C-alpha positions in Angstrom: 0.0 0.0 0.0 1.3 3.4 -1.0 0.5 6.3 1.3 1.1 10.0 0.5 1.3 12.5 3.4 0.5 16.0 2.2 2.6 18.5 4.3 2.6 22.3 4.1 6.4 22.4 4.6 9.3 20.4 6.0 10.1 21.6 9.5 11.2 20.4 12.9 8.0 20.8 14.8 6.6 18.1 17.0 3.7 17.6 14.6 6.0 17.1 11.7 8.1 14.6 13.6 4.9 12.6 14.3 4.2 12.6 10.6 7.7 11.4 9.8 7.3 8.6 12.3 4.0 7.4 10.8 5.7 7.4 7.3 8.7 5.5 8.5 6.5 2.7 9.9 4.9 2.2 6.5 6.4 0.1 3.7 5.8 2.6 1.0 5.2 6.2 2.0 6.0 9.6 0.5 6.0 13.1 1.9 4.4 15.5 -0.6 5.3 19.1 0.0 2.4 21.4 -1.0 4.3 24.7 -0.7 6.9 26.1 -3.1 9.7 24.8 -0.8 12.2 22.7 -2.8 12.5 19.4 -1.0 15.3 17.0 -1.3 14.6 13.7 -2.9 15.2 11.9 0.4 14.7 13.4 3.8 15.5 11.5 6.9 15.3 8.2 5.0 11.9 9.2 3.5 10.9 9.9 -0.1 9.9 13.5 -0.7 8.2 14.9 -3.7 6.7 18.3 -4.7 3.0 18.2 -5.3 3.5 19.0 -9.1 5.9 16.0 -9.3 3.1 13.6 -8.2 1.3 14.1 -11.5 3.7 11.8 -13.2 3.6 9.2 -10.3 1.3 6.2 -10.2 -1.9 6.6 -8.1 -1.5 6.3 -4.3 -3.7 4.1 -2.2 -4.3 6.7 0.5 -3.7 10.4 0.4 -3.6 12.1 3.9 -3.8 15.8 4.5 -1.8 16.8 7.6 -2.9 20.4 8.0 -6.0 22.2 6.9 -4.2 24.2 4.1 -3.1 20.9 2.5 -6.7 19.5 2.2 -7.2 21.1 -1.2 -4.3 19.1 -2.6 -6.1 15.9 -1.7 -8.0 16.2 -5.0 -4.9 17.1 -7.0 -3.6 13.6 -6.4 -4.9 10.4 -7.9 -5.8 8.4 -4.8 -8.0 5.4 -3.8 -9.0 7.0 -0.5 -8.6 10.4 1.1 -8.2 11.2 4.8 -7.3 14.1 7.1 -4.9 13.6 10.0 -6.0 15.5 13.1 -3.2 16.5 15.4 -5.4 19.3 16.8 -8.4 21.4 16.1 -6.7 23.6 13.6 -9.2 26.4 13.8 -8.4 26.8 17.6 -5.0 28.0 16.7 -6.3 31.3 15.2 -7.2 34.4 17.2 -10.5 36.3 16.7 -8.7 38.8 14.4 -7.9 36.0 12.0 -11.4 35.0 10.8 -10.5 33.9 7.3 -8.0 31.3 8.5 -10.3 30.2 11.3 -13.3 29.7 8.9 -11.0 27.9 6.4 -9.9 25.5 9.0 -13.5 24.9 10.2 -14.7 24.2 6.6 -12.4 21.1 6.5 -14.9 19.2 8.6 -17.4 19.4 5.7 -15.1 17.4 3.4 -16.0 13.8 2.3 -12.9 12.1 3.8 -11.9 9.7 6.5 -10.5 11.1 9.8 -7.3 10.0 11.6 -7.2 11.4 15.2 -4.0 11.3 17.3 -5.9 11.4 20.6 -9.3 10.2 22.0 -10.6 13.7 22.6 -10.0 14.6 18.9 -11.8 11.4 17.8 -14.7 12.3 20.0 -14.8 15.8 18.5 -15.1 14.3 15.0 -17.9 11.9 16.1 -19.8 14.8 17.7 -19.4 17.1 14.7 -19.8 14.4 12.0 -22.0 11.6 13.3 -21.4 8.5 11.3 -18.1 9.7 9.8 -15.2 7.3 9.5 -13.0 8.3 12.4 -10.0 6.3 13.5 -7.8 6.7 16.6 -4.1 6.6 15.6 -2.1 7.6 18.7 1.6 8.1 17.8 3.0 6.9 21.1 6.7 7.2 22.1 9.8 5.1 22.1 10.0 3.9 25.7 13.6 2.6 25.1 14.6 6.2 24.5 12.6 7.9 27.2 13.7 5.7 30.0 16.8 7.6 31.0 17.5 8.0 34.7 16.8 11.5 36.1 19.7 13.6 37.1 19.1 14.5 40.8 19.2 18.2 41.8 22.1 19.1 44.0 21.5 20.5 47.5 20.7 24.2 47.4 20.3 24.2 43.6 17.2 26.1 42.3 14.2 24.2 41.1 14.9 23.2 37.4 11.8 24.0 35.4 11.4 23.0 31.7 9.0 24.9 29.4 8.5 23.3 26.0 7.0 25.0 23.0 7.5 27.6 20.2 7.1 31.1 21.7 5.8 32.5 18.3 2.7 30.3 18.7 0.5 32.2 21.1 -1.5 29.2 22.2 1.5 27.5 23.7 1.5 29.9 26.6 5.2 30.4 26.8 5.0 33.9 28.1 2.6 32.9 30.8 4.7 29.9 31.8 7.9 31.9 32.3 6.0 34.6 34.1 4.5 32.0 36.5 8.0 30.7 37.3 9.3 34.2 37.9 6.4 34.7 40.3 7.4 31.8 42.5 8.8 32.3 46.0 11.0 29.3 45.5 14.2 29.9 43.6 13.9 28.4 40.1 15.7 28.4 36.8 13.9 28.1 33.4 14.9 26.2 30.3 12.9 26.8 27.2 12.9 24.0 24.6 11.8 25.4 21.2 11.8 23.7 17.8 13.2 26.9 16.3 15.0 29.0 18.9 14.9 32.3 17.1 14.7 35.9 18.5 11.4 35.3 20.2 12.8 32.4 22.2 16.0 34.3 23.1 13.9 37.2 24.3 11.5 35.1 26.2 13.1 35.6 29.6 14.2 32.0 30.0 17.6 31.4 31.6 18.5 28.9 28.9 17.1 28.3 25.4 17.6 25.0 23.5 16.3 23.9 20.2 16.5 21.4 17.4 16.8 18.3 19.6 16.1 14.8 18.5 14.3 12.3 20.7 17.5 11.3 22.5 18.3 14.9 23.2 14.8 15.6 24.5 15.1 12.6 26.8 18.3 13.9 28.3 16.8 17.3 28.7 13.8 15.9 30.6 16.2 14.0 32.9 18.0 17.2 33.8 14.9 18.9 35.1 12.5 18.7 38.1 9.2 19.6 36.5 7.7 20.2 33.0 5.4 23.2 32.8 2.9 23.2 29.9 0.4 26.1 30.1 -1.0 25.6 26.6 -4.4 26.9 25.7 -4.8 24.0 23.4 -2.9 20.7 22.7 -3.9 18.0 20.2 -2.1 15.4 22.2 0.7 16.9 24.3 3.5 14.4 23.5 6.1 16.1 25.7 4.0 15.3 28.7 4.0 11.5 27.9 7.7 11.7 27.2 8.3 13.5 30.5 6.3 10.9 32.4 8.6 8.1 31.1 11.7 9.9 32.3 10.1 10.4 35.7 9.4 14.1 35.2 6.4 15.6 37.0 4.2 17.8 34.9 2.0 20.9 35.5 -0.5 21.4 32.7 -3.7 23.2 31.7 -7.0 21.2 31.3 -7.2 21.8 27.5 -7.2 19.4 24.6 -4.8 16.5 24.7 -4.2 16.7 28.5 -7.7 15.2 29.0 -7.3 11.6 30.1 -3.5 11.9 30.4 -2.9 14.0 33.5 -5.0 13.4 36.6 -4.7 16.2 39.1 -2.8 15.2 42.2 -2.2 11.7 40.9 0.4 11.9 38.1 0.6 15.7 37.8 -1.0 19.0 38.5 -3.8 20.6 36.4 -4.1 24.4 36.7 -5.9 27.2 35.0 -5.0 30.7 34.1 
């Protein structure tokens, strides 16, 4: 079976890494870049094509849109079946002053496609919005052999080591609020910000340390160096860093939005807080 994953661009975000991992587990998968970005023929061991190049390719068995802007390309490919991969409610990522993008993302749910949801709450959302639609739960999971590294104990008198994960340019990740919350603590604490792309916004975030571009092994080591993971997101499709942190023994403080539902139980395996 040949599967085409339609991507807006090739990046190092957590969502893109999930897509790459899905593709690697298939015998015949191709990443189809829908933007004008010139991809390499092979990227991380995966075949990459431009959308225009697929016109000369044989039909694929399944074409999967991975972001709302890539759904239009589903009908530019010859495919036996078409599906949308939900890693979040895409429309929730836009503010009130971005109505065009928000409406465009909402319109995706009218499409005659199958749905692949990375978390139970997203699968329930599809079932509520589109009763009878073909919705499948496809949780990505994590490599437990990687995220089983022993924690590095904090030295006596050392400040609490807080890890904040997320891209500060994405408002819904709550990076500003997370760092402000740490700075408001009475207990001495240091903050490390882990961002996929540590640009100026990350460097100006107020974190004591900024780290980016880490692979799974690098993130596992980073979790092990800290005492708590702070995720004050306003929405998460799944919240993979929380699961990764759990497996390294890292306590988590999260907000009750999106993918945290059913993962973190307040007072049992973490703390659930509001704004």
